[in-house]
C-alpha positions as CSV (number, residue, x, y, z in Angstrom):
1,M,0.0,0.0,0.0
2,L,2.8,2.4,0.9
3,D,4.6,1.7,-2.3
4,A,1.5,2.4,-4.4
5,R,0.9,5.6,-2.5
6,A,4.5,6.7,-3.1
7,F,4.1,5.8,-6.8
8,F,1.0,8.0,-7.2
9,E,2.5,10.9,-5.2
10,A,5.6,10.8,-7.5
11,Q,3.4,10.8,-10.6
12,R,1.2,13.7,-9.4
13,W,3.7,15.7,-7.4
14,P,7.2,15.1,-9.0
15,H,8.5,18.3,-7.3
16,G,7.1,17.6,-3.9
17,V,3.6,17.4,-2.3
18,T,1.5,20.2,-3.5
19,C,-1.8,21.4,-2.1
20,P,-4.7,20.6,-4.5
21,F,-6.6,23.6,-3.2
22,C,-4.1,26.4,-3.6
23,N,-1.2,24.7,-5.5
24,K,1.4,25.7,-2.9
25,R,4.2,23.4,-1.7
26,E,5.9,25.5,0.9
27,T,2.9,25.5,3.2
28,V,2.2,21.8,3.1
29,S,3.1,19.5,6.0
30,P,2.3,15.8,6.8
31,L,-0.2,14.9,9.5
32,R,1.6,13.0,12.2
33,G,-1.4,11.6,14.0
34,E,-1.5,7.8,14.2
35,S,-5.3,7.8,13.7
36,M,-5.0,9.3,10.2
37,G,-2.5,6.8,8.8
38,P,0.2,7.6,6.3
39,G,-0.3,9.8,3.2
40,W,-2.3,12.6,4.9
41,Y,-1.2,16.2,4.6
42,F,-2.5,19.6,5.5
43,C,-2.0,23.1,4.1
44,N,-1.5,26.2,6.4
45,S,-2.6,28.5,3.5
46,C,-6.0,26.7,3.3
47,N,-7.1,26.8,6.9
48,R,-5.3,23.5,7.5
49,Q,-7.4,21.5,5.0
50,K,-6.5,17.9,5.0
51,F,-5.8,16.0,1.7
52,T,-4.2,12.9,0.2
53,V,-3.0,12.0,-3.3
54,R,-6.6,11.0,-4.1
55,T,-8.0,14.5,-3.3
56,G,-9.1,16.4,-6.4
57,S,-8.7,13.5,-8.7
58,V,-10.8,10.7,-10.3
59,M,-9.8,8.5,-7.3
60,E,-11.3,10.8,-4.7
61,R,-13.7,9.2,-2.2
62,S,-12.9,5.8,-3.7
63,H,-12.4,2.9,-1.3
64,I,-10.4,0.8,-3.8
65,P,-6.8,0.4,-2.6
66,L,-4.2,2.4,-4.5
67,A,-2.4,-0.7,-5.6
68,K,-5.5,-1.9,-7.5
69,W,-5.9,1.6,-9.0
70,A,-2.3,1.4,-10.3
71,L,-3.0,-2.0,-11.9
72,G,-6.2,-0.7,-13.4
73,F,-4.4,2.3,-15.0
74,R,-1.7,-0.1,-16.3
75,L,-4.2,-2.6,-17.8
76,M,-6.3,0.0,-19.6
77,A,-3.3,1.9,-20.9
78,A,-1.5,-1.2,-22.2
79,S,-4.5,-3.0,-23.8
80,K,-4.7,-1.9,-27.4
81,K,-8.3,-3.1,-27.8
82,G,-9.5,-2.2,-24.4
83,M,-10.1,-4.0,-21.1
84,S,-13.7,-4.9,-20.1
85,A,-15.0,-4.2,-16.7
86,K,-15.7,-7.9,-16.2
87,Q,-12.0,-8.6,-16.8
88,I,-11.0,-5.9,-14.4
89,E,-13.4,-7.4,-11.9
90,R,-11.7,-10.8,-12.2
91,M,-8.1,-9.6,-12.2
92,L,-8.4,-7.0,-9.4
93,G,-10.8,-9.0,-7.2
94,I,-13.4,-6.2,-6.9
95,T,-17.1,-6.1,-7.6
96,Y,-18.4,-5.5,-11.1
97,R,-20.0,-2.2,-10.0
98,A,-16.6,-1.0,-8.7
99,A,-14.8,-2.2,-11.8
100,W,-17.3,-0.5,-14.2
101,F,-17.0,2.8,-12.4
102,M,-13.2,2.5,-12.1
103,C,-13.0,2.0,-15.9
104,H,-15.1,5.1,-16.5
105,R,-13.0,7.2,-14.1
106,I,-9.8,6.1,-15.9
107,R,-11.4,7.1,-19.2
108,E,-12.1,10.5,-17.7
109,A,-8.4,10.7,-16.7
110,M,-7.5,10.0,-20.3
111,R,-9.5,12.9,-21.6
112,D,-7.3,15.8,-22.7
113,D,-8.9,19.1,-21.8
114,K,-6.0,21.1,-23.3
115,A,-5.9,19.3,-26.7
116,D,-4.8,21.7,-29.4
117,P,-6.2,21.5,-33.0
118,I,-4.2,19.0,-35.0
119,G,-2.6,19.8,-38.3
120,G,-1.1,23.0,-39.6
121,E,0.6,24.5,-42.6
122,G,2.0,21.8,-44.8
123,K,0.3,19.0,-42.9
124,I,-2.4,16.6,-44.0
125,I,-5.6,15.7,-42.0
126,E,-7.8,12.8,-42.9
127,A,-11.4,13.1,-41.9
128,H,-13.7,10.1,-41.9
129,E,-16.7,8.7,-40.0
130,T,-18.1,5.4,-39.0
131,F,-21.3,4.1,-37.3
132,V,-21.3,2.1,-34.1
133,G,-24.2,-0.3,-33.3
134,G,-25.7,-3.7,-33.9
135,K,-26.7,-5.1,-37.3
136,A,-30.3,-5.3,-38.3
137,K,-29.9,-9.0,-39.4
138,N,-28.8,-9.9,-35.8
139,V,-31.9,-8.4,-34.1
140,H,-34.3,-10.9,-32.6
141,K,-37.8,-11.1,-34.2
142,G,-40.1,-8.5,-32.7
143,K,-37.2,-6.4,-31.3
144,P,-36.6,-2.8,-32.6
145,I,-33.7,-2.3,-35.0
146,P,-30.8,-0.6,-33.0
147,K,-29.9,2.9,-33.8
148,K,-26.4,3.4,-35.1
149,A,-24.3,6.1,-33.5
150,P,-21.9,8.1,-35.7
151,V,-18.3,8.7,-34.7
152,V,-16.0,11.1,-36.7
153,A,-12.3,10.9,-36.6
154,L,-9.7,13.5,-37.7
155,V,-6.2,12.1,-38.1
156,E,-3.0,14.0,-38.8
157,R,-0.7,11.9,-40.9
158,S,2.0,10.4,-38.7
159,G,0.6,12.4,-35.8
160,K,-2.3,12.7,-33.4
161,L,-6.0,12.1,-33.7
162,R,-9.3,13.6,-32.5
163,A,-12.3,11.4,-32.3
164,R,-15.8,12.5,-31.3
165,H,-19.3,11.0,-31.1
166,V,-21.6,13.3,-33.0
167,V,-25.4,13.5,-33.2
168,D,-25.5,13.0,-37.0
169,V,-23.3,13.2,-40.0
170,T,-24.4,16.6,-41.3
171,A,-22.5,19.7,-42.2
172,K,-23.6,21.4,-39.0
173,S,-22.3,18.6,-36.7
174,L,-19.1,18.0,-38.6
175,R,-18.3,21.8,-38.8
176,K,-18.3,21.9,-35.0
177,V,-15.7,19.2,-34.9
178,L,-13.6,20.6,-37.7
179,D,-13.7,24.2,-36.3
180,T,-12.5,23.2,-32.9
181,R,-10.2,20.2,-33.6
182,A,-8.5,20.9,-36.9
183,N,-6.2,23.7,-38.1
184,K,-7.7,25.2,-41.2
185,K,-4.2,25.7,-42.7
186,S,-4.0,22.0,-43.2
187,E,-4.7,20.0,-46.4
188,L,-7.9,18.0,-45.8
189,H,-8.4,14.5,-47.3
190,T,-11.8,12.8,-47.3
191,D,-13.9,10.4,-49.3
192,E,-16.5,11.6,-51.8
193,A,-19.2,12.4,-49.2
194,A,-21.1,15.5,-50.3
195,V,-21.0,16.9,-46.7
196,Y,-17.3,17.6,-47.1
197,L,-17.6,19.6,-50.3
198,W,-18.3,22.9,-48.6
199,L,-16.4,22.2,-45.4
200,G,-13.3,21.4,-47.4
201,R,-13.3,24.8,-49.0
202,E,-12.3,26.3,-45.6
203,F,-9.0,24.4,-45.6
204,A,-5.8,25.2,-47.5
205,K,-6.7,22.4,-49.9
206,H,-9.3,19.6,-50.1
207,R,-8.6,16.3,-51.9
208,T,-10.9,13.3,-52.1
209,V,-10.9,9.6,-53.0
210,N,-14.0,7.9,-54.5
211,H,-14.9,5.0,-52.3
212,S,-18.1,4.3,-54.2
213,A,-15.9,3.6,-57.3
214,K,-13.6,1.4,-55.2
215,E,-10.8,4.0,-55.2
216,Y,-9.1,3.9,-51.9
217,V,-5.8,5.6,-52.8
218,S,-5.3,8.2,-55.5
219,K,-3.2,7.5,-58.5
220,D,-0.3,9.5,-57.1
221,G,-0.5,7.6,-53.8
222,Q,-0.9,10.7,-51.8
223,V,-4.7,10.9,-51.1
224,Y,-6.4,8.4,-48.9
225,V,-8.2,8.1,-45.5
226,N,-6.7,4.7,-44.6
227,T,-5.1,6.1,-41.4
228,A,-8.5,7.0,-40.1
229,E,-9.8,3.6,-41.3
230,S,-7.0,2.0,-39.3
231,F,-8.1,3.7,-36.1
232,F,-11.7,2.6,-36.7
233,A,-10.6,-1.0,-37.2
234,I,-9.0,-1.0,-33.7
235,F,-11.9,0.9,-32.2
236,K,-14.5,-1.5,-33.6
237,R,-12.5,-4.6,-32.6
238,G,-12.5,-3.2,-29.1
239,I,-16.3,-2.7,-29.2
240,Y,-17.2,-6.0,-30.7
241,G,-14.5,-8.2,-29.3
242,T,-13.9,-6.7,-25.8
243,F,-17.0,-4.7,-24.8
244,H,-19.5,-6.5,-27.1
245,A,-22.1,-3.8,-26.5
246,L,-22.1,-0.3,-25.1
247,S,-24.6,2.5,-24.5
248,E,-24.6,5.6,-26.7
249,K,-24.9,7.5,-23.5
250,H,-21.3,6.5,-22.7
251,L,-19.9,6.2,-26.2
252,H,-17.9,9.5,-25.9
253,R,-15.9,8.0,-23.0
254,Y,-14.9,4.9,-25.1
255,T,-13.9,7.1,-28.0
256,T,-11.8,9.1,-25.5
257,E,-10.1,5.9,-24.3
258,F,-9.1,4.8,-27.9
259,E,-8.1,8.3,-28.8
260,F,-5.8,8.5,-25.8
261,R,-4.0,5.2,-26.7
262,W,-3.7,6.2,-30.4
263,N,-2.1,9.6,-29.3
264,H,0.3,7.7,-27.0
265,R,1.1,4.8,-29.3
266,A,4.4,3.0,-29.8
267,A,4.8,4.6,-33.2
268,L,5.3,7.9,-31.4
269,E,7.9,6.3,-29.2
270,I,5.6,6.0,-26.2
271,D,5.7,2.7,-24.3
272,D,3.3,1.1,-21.9
273,E,5.0,2.7,-18.9
274,A,4.9,6.2,-20.3
275,R,1.3,5.7,-21.5
276,T,0.3,4.7,-18.0
277,S,2.1,7.6,-16.4
278,A,0.3,10.0,-18.8
279,A,-3.1,8.6,-17.8
280,I,-2.3,8.9,-14.1
281,K,-1.2,12.5,-14.5
282,G,-4.5,13.2,-16.3
283,A,-6.4,12.1,-13.2
284,A,-5.7,15.3,-11.3
285,G,-8.3,18.1,-11.4
286,K,-11.1,15.8,-12.5
287,R,-14.0,14.2,-10.8
288,L,-16.6,11.7,-12.0
289,T,-19.7,10.8,-9.9
290,Y,-22.9,8.8,-10.5
291,R,-24.8,12.0,-11.1
292,P,-26.6,12.0,-14.5
293,S,-24.9,15.3,-15.5
294,D,-21.5,13.5,-15.5
295,S,-22.7,11.2,-18.3
296,A,-23.3,14.0,-20.7
297,Q,-21.0,14.2,-23.8
298,D,-18.2,16.6,-23.6
299,A,-18.1,19.2,-26.3
């Protein structure tokens, strides 16, 4: 337990224990009382408020031991196609309810609030979309046909990715993603979908491939959306092979998880240890509770 606590403290406070309320280090002291146990601190600048490494993070008010939290972060960061809550339940020896909530808290830690738009002058962005949901042929007789949920991905060639669950694949919905997640000085590559015709004019250049004519790479070999397709292949293998089914209500959290692993992949010289560390550092300053408002999709 002490080793796990020291590990989390080193990840969150590499320069020394810092107050999560006022961000000061010089006014922080450890609590010496035996009743409190190790890992408790107080800050003189904040009316002696008590805190631990869990305070102000996705682990706050959790009764799961820190050693199991560390393993949960490692498993989800290192599993390319995801790790189901049932598997977390079995491996960590906790209840399914605790495992399910732990997974969503870790996905919240993986969310990058400071993500800059990808691309830029001289760079290429691929834009593509897919639909997540069951197939009509697999629906039992008398049951309603499931609604498919659209997910759009913007991928910078040899760079990072931005994936978002959108309400529909219309110019209005896609414009919001392109305006906030892509640098308009980039060259945009898409398929022949008409929705991109006007949106593409806002970029430095817009080139397309005609999928309906079975053209997947342009004749010069420069235009394609295969990188985005590669992300969707991993994403769907995770959904169908690991999670099997998921609610549209939480789809944005799963896209965040797969986006995080893509942006911290081995091709960018980031190994499992560094990926886990990045997820743990992202846990600070975030909370996730059972309240319905916390299930809403982030913008």
